[in-house]
C-alpha positions in Angstrom: 0.0 0.0 0.0 1.2 3.5 -0.6 0.6 3.6 3.1 -2.6 4.5 4.8 -1.1 3.4 8.1 -0.5 7.0 9.2 -4.0 7.9 8.0 -5.4 5.1 10.2 -3.5 6.5 13.2 -4.9 9.9 12.4 -8.3 8.4 12.0 -8.1 6.7 15.4 -7.3 10.1 17.1 -10.1 11.7 15.2 -12.6 9.0 16.0 -11.9 9.5 19.7 -13.3 13.0 19.3 -17.0 13.8 19.7 -18.9 13.7 16.4 -19.4 17.5 16.6 -15.6 17.9 16.2 -15.9 16.7 12.5 -15.5 19.4 10.0 -17.4 19.6 6.8 -15.2 19.2 3.7 -17.4 20.4 0.8 -14.6 19.9 -1.8 -13.9 16.3 -0.9 -17.6 15.5 -0.6 -18.1 16.9 -4.1 -15.1 14.9 -5.5 -16.4 11.6 -3.9 -19.9 12.3 -5.2 -18.6 12.8 -8.7 -16.2 9.8 -8.4 -13.3 12.1 -9.0 -10.8 10.1 -6.9 -8.6 8.1 -9.2 -7.3 4.5 -8.9 -3.7 3.7 -9.6 -2.1 0.3 -9.5 1.3 -0.9 -8.1 2.5 -4.3 -9.6 3.1 -7.2 -7.3 5.9 -9.4 -8.7 6.6 -13.1 -8.3 10.3 -13.6 -7.3 10.4 -17.1 -8.8 10.1 -15.8 -12.4 9.6 -12.1 -12.4 6.0 -12.3 -13.6 3.3 -9.8 -12.4 0.5 -11.8 -10.9 -1.5 -9.0 -9.4 -1.6 -5.2 -8.6 -2.6 -3.2 -5.6 -5.3 -0.6 -6.0 -4.2 2.8 -4.6 -6.2 6.1 -4.2 -5.0 9.2 -5.9 -6.3 12.7 -5.9 -4.2 15.6 -7.1 -5.1 18.0 -4.3 -3.5 15.7 -1.7 0.1 14.5 -2.1 -0.5 10.9 -0.9 -3.1 8.4 0.0 -2.1 8.9 3.7 -3.2 12.5 3.5 -6.3 11.8 1.5 -7.6 9.2 4.0 -6.7 11.4 6.9 -8.7 14.2 5.4 -11.6 11.9 4.8 -11.4 10.8 8.5 -11.5 14.4 9.7 -14.7 15.1 7.8 -16.5 11.8 8.4 -16.1 10.6 4.8 -14.0 7.5 5.3 -16.7 5.0 4.5 -17.8 6.8 1.3 -14.2 7.2 0.1 -13.3 3.5 0.9 -16.4 2.2 -0.8 -15.8 4.4 -3.9 -12.2 3.1 -4.2 -13.2 -0.5 -3.9 -16.1 -0.2 -6.4 -14.0 1.7 -8.9 -11.2 -0.8 -8.7 -13.5 -3.8 -9.1 -15.3 -2.3 -12.1 -12.1 -1.3 -13.8 -10.6 -4.8 -13.3 -13.8 -6.3 -14.9 -13.1 -4.5 -18.2 -9.4 -5.4 -18.5 -8.3 -7.0 -21.7 -5.0 -7.7 -23.4 -2.0 -7.7 -21.0 -4.3 -6.9 -18.1 -6.8 -9.7 -18.6 -7.1 -11.9 -15.6 -4.7 -9.9 -13.5 -5.3 -10.2 -9.7 -6.5 -7.2 -7.8 -5.5 -6.3 -4.2 -7.9 -4.0 -2.3 -7.1 -2.2 0.9 -9.6 -2.3 3.8 -9.9 0.0 6.7 -10.8 -1.3 10.1 -14.1 0.4 9.7 -14.8 -1.6 6.6 -14.5 -5.1 7.9 -16.3 -4.2 11.2 -19.3 -2.7 9.4 -22.5 -4.8 9.6 -23.1 -6.5 6.3 -19.8 -5.5 4.7 -18.9 -9.0 3.4 -22.3 -9.3 1.6 -21.9 -5.8 0.2 -18.5 -6.7 -1.3 -19.8 -10.0 -2.7 -22.6 -8.1 -4.3 -20.1 -5.6 -5.8 -18.0 -8.3 -7.3 -21.0 -10.0 -8.8 -22.4 -6.7 -10.2 -19.0 -5.8 -11.7 -18.5 -9.3 -13.1 -15.2 -10.0 -11.3 -14.3 -13.5 -10.3 -13.7 -13.4 -6.5 -10.6 -15.6 -7.0 -8.9 -12.6 -8.6 -9.5 -10.4 -5.5 -7.3 -10.2 -2.4 -8.3 -8.1 0.6 -5.5 -6.4 2.5 -6.3 -5.7 6.1 -4.0 -3.7 8.4 -3.2 -5.4 11.7 -5.2 -2.7 13.5 -8.3 -4.0 11.7 -8.0 -7.3 13.7 -8.0 -5.7 17.2 -11.6 -5.0 18.0 -13.3 -8.4 17.7 -11.2 -11.0 16.0 -14.0 -13.6 16.2 -16.3 -11.3 14.3 -13.6 -10.5 11.8 -12.7 -14.2 11.4 -16.3 -15.0 10.5 -16.5 -12.3 7.9 -13.2 -13.3 6.4 -14.2 -16.9 6.3 -17.4 -16.0 4.4 -15.4 -14.1 1.8 -12.8 -16.9 1.5 -15.6 -19.4 0.8 -16.4 -17.6 -2.4 -12.7 -17.5 -3.4 -11.4 -14.1 -2.1 -7.9 -14.2 -0.7 -7.0 -12.5 2.6 -3.8 -10.7 3.4 -2.5 -9.1 6.6 -0.9 -5.8 5.5 1.9 -4.0 7.4 2.8 -7.2 9.2 5.5 -6.9 11.8 4.9 -3.2 12.6 1.4 -3.2 14.1 -0.3 -4.5 17.2 -1.6 -7.9 16.2 -0.6 -11.0 18.1 1.2 -13.8 16.2 -1.7 -15.9 17.4 -3.9 -14.2 14.7 -1.9 -16.0 12.1 -3.3 -19.2 13.6 -6.8 -18.1 14.4 -7.8 -16.1 11.3 -8.4 -17.5 7.8 -5.5 -15.9 6.0 -3.6 -16.6 2.7 -0.9 -13.9 2.6 1.4 -12.1 5.0 2.5 -8.7 3.6 5.6 -7.6 5.4 6.0 -3.8 5.9 8.6 -1.8 4.1 10.1 -0.7 7.4 11.4 -4.2 7.9 13.1 -4.5 4.5 14.8 -1.1 4.5 18.0 -2.3 6.3 18.2 -6.0 5.5 21.3 -5.6 3.3 23.5 -4.3 6.1 21.6 -5.1 9.3 22.3 -8.5 10.8 19.4 -8.3 13.2 17.1 -7.1 10.4 18.1 -10.2 8.4 17.4 -12.5 11.3 13.9 -11.0 11.8 13.0 -11.1 8.1 14.2 -14.7 7.6 12.3 -15.8 10.7 9.0 -14.1 9.5 9.3 -15.6 6.1 9.9 -19.1 7.6 7.1 -18.7 10.1 4.6 -17.7 7.4 5.6 -20.6 5.1 5.4 -23.1 8.0 1.8 -21.9 8.5 1.0 -22.4 4.8 0.9 -18.6 4.0 2.5 -16.8 1.1 4.8 -13.9 1.8 4.8 -10.5 0.0 7.4 -7.9 0.9 6.7 -4.3 0.1 9.1 -1.4 -0.3 11.8 -3.2 -2.2 14.0 -0.6 -3.8 17.3 -2.2 -4.9 18.7 -5.4 -6.3 20.6 -6.3 -3.2 17.4 -6.5 -1.2 15.7 -8.5 -3.9 18.6 -11.0 -4.0 18.4 -11.7 -0.3 14.6 -12.0 -0.4 14.8 -14.5 -3.2 17.5 -16.4 -1.3 15.2 -16.6 1.8 12.2 -17.9 -0.2 10.0 -14.8 -0.4 7.1 -15.3 -2.8 6.3 -11.9 -4.1 7.4 -8.3 -3.8 6.4 -4.8 -4.7 8.2 -1.5 -4.6 10.0 1.1 -6.8 12.5 -1.5 -8.0 9.7 -2.9 -10.1 7.4 0.1 -10.5 5.6 2.7 -8.5 1.8 3.4 -8.7 0.7 3.5 -12.3 -2.5 4.7 -13.9 -4.3 2.1 -16.1 -2.7 3.4 -19.3 0.8 3.2 -17.8 0.1 -0.2 -16.3 -1.0 -1.6 -19.7 2.2 -0.3 -21.3 4.3 -1.6 -18.4 2.9 -5.1 -18.7 3.0 -5.1 -22.5 6.7 -4.4 -22.4 
């Protein structure tokens, strides 16, 4: 994810305030109503053969410099749910139309804690996939560790329902949040996505190497795939391949691309 982690922290602080503290953001309301927030895509690359199996959908709006700031702004004005639903809907409907080099490409969608805890969310998402005409097996949901804190039994039930129709589940930002390792056992998961913070110093940091290797081994022992984000140089990539990492994303492969750029990137 072009990280919404900081946005989630901002949102937690904002949600602790009384509802009267929310400020009206007429510009963002209008942009969401007109579906003016754009979806860009960052490739996720298989280390085994360098193929691109899927992409992560990321929010982009020219007024704000990052998805972090955009979601923080949405939190501050009570627009988080509307923005999140808009991004998920637009990404699914775009993926349904992909042809040529994009045909059949997997799609990863980010969920906020508010999404998965919302009553009926899992049915809403299944309805959206059906209406868009997207095979659920192409879809991966990425949940931040903070989404697992409130009621992991409730979350587990929702995730299980989505997995039954073919959706894959990934824990995002793994290793930097609050979740217990026990969640890897209790929750129906498919992928562990290791945060960029843990990859940044693996070339020269002996302890960083030990932690990364242990996390990859643990995930594999539990039958989970490993995706590492924030990979920026060949030295990092070489070590991750040596340790058996399954997929990576980061500027070494490509940043966030609009659909036209993504089509050209894959075609080449």
